[in-house]
N, C-alpha and C positions, 0 to 999 in steps of 0.2 A: 259354268254353273254345274251343279251336281245333277246328273240325269238319272242314274240308276245305282242301286246298292244291293248287293247280295251278301248275306251273312249266314254261315253254316257252322254249327257246333261251337258257338261262341257263348260262354257263360250259360244262361238258361235258354238261349235261342237255339232251337233245333235247326231250322232252316227258314229263311224268309227272303223274299225278293220285293224290293220297293222301287217304284218309279216316281221320281221327284219332278215337280212341275215348277214353272215360274210363279212368282207371287208369294203369298203368305201361307205357309203350311204349319199346322199345329199337330202335336201328338198328345193325346190325353189318355187317361186310364188310372186305375187304382194305384196307390202307392205300392211299390215292389213288383209291379207288373213287368218292368224291364225297359221303361222309357229311357232312362239315363244310360242303360247298357248300349242302346242304339247310338247315343252320342259318343260313348266310349269307342265304339267300332269305327265311327267316322274319324275320331281322333287318331286312331292307329293308321288309317288310310293316309293321313297327311303327315305322318312321321313320328307319331307317339311311340314310346317304348312299351313293349308287350311283356307280360309275365306269363309263365307257363300255366298258372292257375286259371287263366281265362278260357282254357280249352274245356269244353263240356265234358263232364264226368263220363267215362266209358269210351271217349273218342280219342283218336290218335292225334288229330290236329284240328285247329279252327281255320276256317277260310273266310276271308273278307275281300270282296271285289267291289270296285266302284268305277263308274265311268263319268268323266267330266267332258263337257262339250262346249262348243262356241268359244274356244280358246282364241282370243284375238291378240294376245300379247306376243309380238314378234321376238322380243327379248327372251321370253320364256321358251318359245319354240327353238330359238337358237341355242339356248342352254341345254335343252333336251338333246339336240343334235350333237353338242360338244361331248356329252356323255356317251356317245355312240348308240343312242336310242332313236329308233324311227319316230319322228314327230307325229306321224299318223294323222296328218291333216289338221283339223281343229279339235280332235278328240284325244284324250289321255285315259288309258285303261290301267288301273292299279289293281294288283292282286297281292295279298299277303297270306302266306301259309304259316301259321303259328303252331309249331309242333309241341306235343306234351313232353318230349325229351329235350326240348331247348334248341333244336335245329330248325331255325326259321328261314323262310325264303321270301324275297320281295321281287315282284316283276312289274316293270313299267313298260307298257306297250309290248308285252311279251319278252322283254329283255331282263335277264337276271340282274338285279341292282342291289345297292347297299342302302342301309337306313339313312346315312347322311345324304345320299343322292335323292332318296324319297323326300326327306325333309326339305332339301334345297329346292326341289322342283314343285312340291305340292303344298308347302306351308302357306303359299299365297292364294290357294284355291278356296279355303274355308276359314272363317273366323269364328271360333267357338267361345261363347260367353257363358260361363257357368257361375254358380253361386260363389265359387272361390274368388271370383273377380271382385265381389263385394269386399272381401278381405284385402285384396290387392289395392282397392281404392282407399283403404285405411292406411296403407303403407306409403309414407311420404316419398320414398325413393322411386315409386312407380309413376308419380305424377308428371315428372319431367318428360317421360316417354309419351304420355297422352298429349301434352302440349306440343311436343315436337312433331307428332303425327298430324295434329290438327294444322300446324303451321307449315306443313310440308318441308320440314327442316331436317329430315332424316339424312339426306345426302351430305349436307354440311356437317351435321353432327357426327356422321360416320367418318368424315375426313378428319375432324378434330380428334375423334377417338383413336383412329388408326395412327395418327401422328403422335398422339400422347403415348400410346403403347410403344411406338418406335422410340420416342424420347426416353421412356422408362428403360427400354433395352439399352439405349446408348449410355444412360446414366449408370446402369448396372455394369456395363463394360468399362466405363471410366473408373468406377469404384474398384473393380478388380485390377485394372492397370495401375491405379494409384497405390493400391495395397502392395502389388507386386513391385512397383517402383520403390516404395518405401522400404520393403524388405531388401531390395538390391542396394538402396542407398545406405541402409544400416550396415550392409556387408561391403560397401564400396571401399571404405577406408582400409579394411583388411585386404581386400582384393588388390588395391593399389600398392599396399605394402608388400604383398606377396610378389606382385609383378616387378616392383623395384628390386626386391631381393634377388629374384631369379635372373632378371635381365642384367643386374649389376654384377652377377657372378660371371657372365660371359661364357657360359658353358658350351662345350662342343661335344658331339657324340663320340664316345670312345676315349675321351680325354683321360678319364680315370685310369683306364688300362695302360695308356702310354706313360702316365706319370708314375704308376706303380712299377712299371718296368724300369724307368729311369732311376727311380729311388733304389731299386734292387741292384742295379749296376753300380750306382755311386756308393752304395753301402759296402760293396765288395771290390772297390776300385784297386786297393793294394794287392789283393790276391790276383785279380785279373791282370794287373800290370806285370806282376812277377811271372805268372804263367805265360803270358803272351811274349815277354822278353826272352824267357827260356826257350820257347818254341821257335822264336825267330833265330836265336843263336844256334839252335840245333840244325836248322835248315841252312843258315847262311853265315851267321856272325862268328862262330868259333873256328879255331883251327881244326881241321878234320871234319868240318860241317858236311851235312848230307850233300849239298849241291857241289861242294869241292870234290868229294869222293865220286859223285856221279859224273863229273867232268872227266875224271881219270878213267872210269868205266866206259864212258862214251868213246874216249880215244882208243881204248883197247879194242872195243867192238868194231870201230870204224876200220882199224888196221886189219882185223880178222876178216871182215867182209870184203876187203879189197882182194884178199887171197881166196876167200871162199864166199861167193855172192849169196849163198843161201842164208847167211847170217845178217843180211841187210835188214830183214824185218825186225830182228831182235835189236839191232842197233837203233832202228827208228823208235821202238818202244821206249828205250832208255832215253832217247832224245826228247820224246813227248813227255815223259815223266819229269825230265829236267825243266821243261817249259812250265808244266803245271806247278812244280814245287817253287819255281821262281815267282809265279803269280801268287801262290799261297803265302810266300814269305813277304811279298809286298803288302798283301792284305793284313797279315799279322802285324807288320810294322805300323801300318796306318792305324789299326785298331789300338795298338800299344800307345802310339803317340797321342791318340785322341782321349785316352783314359786319363781322367783327372779327378781329384777329390776336391769338391767345392762345398765347404760347410754352409755357405750362404745359400747356394742353390739347393742344397739338401733341405735346409730349413724352409726355403720357399716352397719346395715340393710338399713337405710335410704339412705346411699351413694350407696349401691348396687342396690337398687330399682331405684334410680335416673339414674344410669348408664344404667340399663336395659331399662328404659323409653326413654333415649336418643338414644339408639340403635334402639328401636322400631320406633322412628320418622324417622330414616334414612333408615332402611332396612325392616320394616314390622310391622304389628300391634301385632304380637305374637313372642315369642321366637322361635317357630317352623318356622316361616317365616324368622327370622334372620338366623337360622341354614341352611335353604334352600338356602338363599342368599350366605352363605359361600360356600356351595357345588357348586353353579353356578360359583362363582368367581374362585374357585379352578379348575373347568373344563375349564374355559376360559384361565387361565394361562397355563394349560396343553395343550390345543389346540394351544396356541401360540408357545409352544415348538415343538409340532408336525408340525406346519406350517413352522417353521424354517427348520425342517428336510426335509419336502416336497420341500421347495425351493432349498435346497442343492441337493436333488435327481433330481429335475427337471432341475436344471442348469447343472448337470452332463450329463443328457440325451441330453440337448441342445448342449452341447460341443461335444458329441459323434456324433449326427446327423450332426452338422455343419462340423465336420471333414470329414464325409462320403460325404457330398454334395460337399465340396471343392475339394476332391479327384476326384470324378466323373465329376464335372464341369470342372476341369483342363484337364481331359482326353477328355471330349467333345470338349473343345477348340482346342486341338491338332488335333482331327479328323476333326473338321470344317476347320481348316487351310489347311489340306491335301485335303479335298473335294473341297474347294473354288478354288484352282488352277485347278483341273480337270474340275470343272463346267465352269470356265472361258474359258478354251481351247475348250470345247465341244460346249458351246453356241456360241462362235465366229465362229466355224466351221459351225454351223447351220445358223448363220447370213450371212456368206459369200455365202451360197446357196440361201439365201433370198435377194440377191442384197444389202447387208449391209457389204461388205467385208472391207470397210474402217472404220468400227465402232469397237471401242474397248470396251469390256465388262469387268467390274471390280467388284469383290466381296470384299467389304471393311469390315474388321472385327476390331472393337475397343473393348478394354477391359473396362468393366464397373463394378460397384459394383454388388455383387451377387444378382441374381434375379431368378425367376422360369425358365428362359432360360439359367442359368449359368452365366458365366462371360463375355458373348459376346453380342455386338450389331452389327447386320449385315445390310449392305445397298448395293444395287446394283447401280452401277454407269456406265455411258457410256460416251464416248468421241470420237470425230472424230480424224483423224490422227494428231499427233503433238499438241493435245490439252489436257488440264488437265481434268481428269474424273470429271463429275458433277452428281448431283442427277437427276434422270429420269424426275422429274416434271419440271426441269429447261431447259432441252434440247431436250427431246423426243417428236416427233409429234405423232398424233394419229396412223398413219400408222406404224411408228417405234415401237410404243407400241404393236400393233397387232403382228408384226413380232417377236419382242422380247419375247412376251408371248408364241407364238407358238414355238420359239426356246427353251425356258425353258421347256415347256410342252413336247416337243419332247425328250429332254434329260431325263426328269423325267419319261417318259414312259418306259424307259429301266429298271427302278427299281420299277415301279408301278405294283401291282398285279391286279388292277382293270380291268374288262373285257371289259367294254363299255365306250367309251369317246365320249361326245357330245359337239360340238362347235356351239354356238349360235351367228352367225354374228360376229365372231371374226376377220373378214376380213375388218373391217371398215377402211377407209382411205387409201386403197391400190388399185392397178389396174395394167394393163399391164403385163409386164414380171414378176413383183413381185407377182401378183395374181397367175400367172402360177406356180411359184416356191412354193407359199403357198399351192396350190393344190397338187403339187408333195409331199410336206412334209406330208400333211394329208394322202395322199395315202400310203406313206411310213409307217406312223404310223399304218395303217390298216393291215400291215403284221402281227403284233403281238397283235393288239386289234381290237375290233369292233368299227369303227369310224363313227359317224353320224355328219353331218354338215348342219346347216341352213345358206344359202348363197344367195347373190344377184349377185355374180360374175360368168359369164359364164366360165371363165378360170378354176375355181374350180369345177363347176358343171360338166364340161367335163371330169374330172378325175374319176368320180364316177363309182363304180361297180353296184350300184343300185340307181335309180333316182326316187324320188317322187315329184309330183307337187301338191302344195297346192293352192286351189282357193276358192273364196267366191261365193256362189250360192244362189238362192232363192228357198226355199222349203216351199210350202203352204204359200207364201207371207211373209216368214221370212228368214232372212239372216242365212246361215249356211256354215260351212267349209267342203269342200270335199277334200280328199287326194287320189290320184290315182298313181299307179306305171306306169311309162312310158316305153314303148318298145323303140326300137332303133329309129324308126321314130318319136315317141313322144318326145324323148330326143332332136333330131335334131331341131324339131319345137320349143321346150321350150327354148333351148339355142339360137336359132335364135331370139326369142322374147327378151331374155335377152340382146342380142347384139344390136338389132335395134328397139325394140318396137313391136307393134301389127302387123305392116305391114311386112309380111314375103316375102322379095324379094328373087329372085333366088340367088343373090350374098350372102345374109345373110344365106340362107339355105345351100348353098355350103360351106361357111366358117364354119358354125356350124357343118356340117357333117364332115369336116376335123378335127375340134377340138375334136369331139367325137372319131374319129378314132385314133388320136394321144394320146388322154387321156386314151384309153383302153390298151395302151402298158404296 
């Protein structure tokens, strides 16, 4: 429950410290005094987003602190610990500094925290019901949440929602894969043609250079044959050939060296030259003999080089580039096969998840059907206590295509006796909406674990005996919850266990909000004001005193 609240430099609040108690607490005061500002401050403590314009004019920052105690939820304490925050026993201290320059800070039990952490931890501490909820009650899409909360179906609903979102993600992935597969399929015929063309050519790296050289040699075969034949004859084949003359020279030098040994080296040089020239003549002869002019082979080479040039124009400037293109196309085709396998696996997963969702959504529909009848009965019981005994409340459930909420569309309908139920927006007045909201919240409170419930002027459009019954219902809620209510109705204020008066005062020539706890006499005077204005007549005071006495029962 909320034990203490400190607000400083927030809107028109200069500084205030409030101690909250168990039971039913009301805040009253003139319009514009700052009652709803107090509710706004509590909203920021449980994770609401803050604007810089909430900082009081002339101040650098607004500060809001709150302490919640008697925290019994072990799961919550464990969550606080997971965030690296000291659980602090059974207390949680929240501090928000809202800077005028936009640099805001949040502390949970003294640890610097984020807004998402604050919302995750503290959203379950306080339930704020403002006038805007009357409008929410007119929104059909909000009704399913009320029914699920009443039926304690949130866990099952969350499972359906999570799986539905997962299913949506899977379907998105499947669509992208299918689009990619279609694009690859459209390109597949071209890819297979390219692969067939390249592989059919049977290319080898460097082949074009070898063929070009062979073509060059064959194109000059006659000239090469003549030159090599002449060279061979000069060395060996003709009369007076070089080798023949060298043999004579070798004989002369051998004879000389026998007489004069110092010519041995010279003789050996000539002998070595003779050996080398003989080797050269053998190579020239083989080269000459291998030279041939083959028009068929030359035509084959030309055709092969033409094919290679054609492939180069399509796939790259070199044979290496063409072969790299072949590998790329082979990979694309392999990826296409893998993509088909991925699509099949993904479709199988989608079918599995869809079956699970449909099973759980069907179970959720049955539980909603059961809960709807109970909610109808209990809300009508509450409405009868709120002077709406002739009003019929109906929870209409229609089956719709599967969505994150399952198979159901839920709408609350009301009707007078012997009339067909209609949508709330068509038949409900503002006062009826206020009472209907209170009736629903009263029933939800029995399944709601939240410790503190705040009602911000939800009594709009009602008065008289109805206002008295609303007060009794709020006081009844306070048996199991800490209930705070901002109200303009004396019938409700008279029911309070604790009564605060909110008023606007001048401090140093500036308007500020002051909140003070009223004693018994103060309560009588404030309720007298609410009954008849500023002039406190004896009759008004006596009537107010009687209201306080009856309300304290």
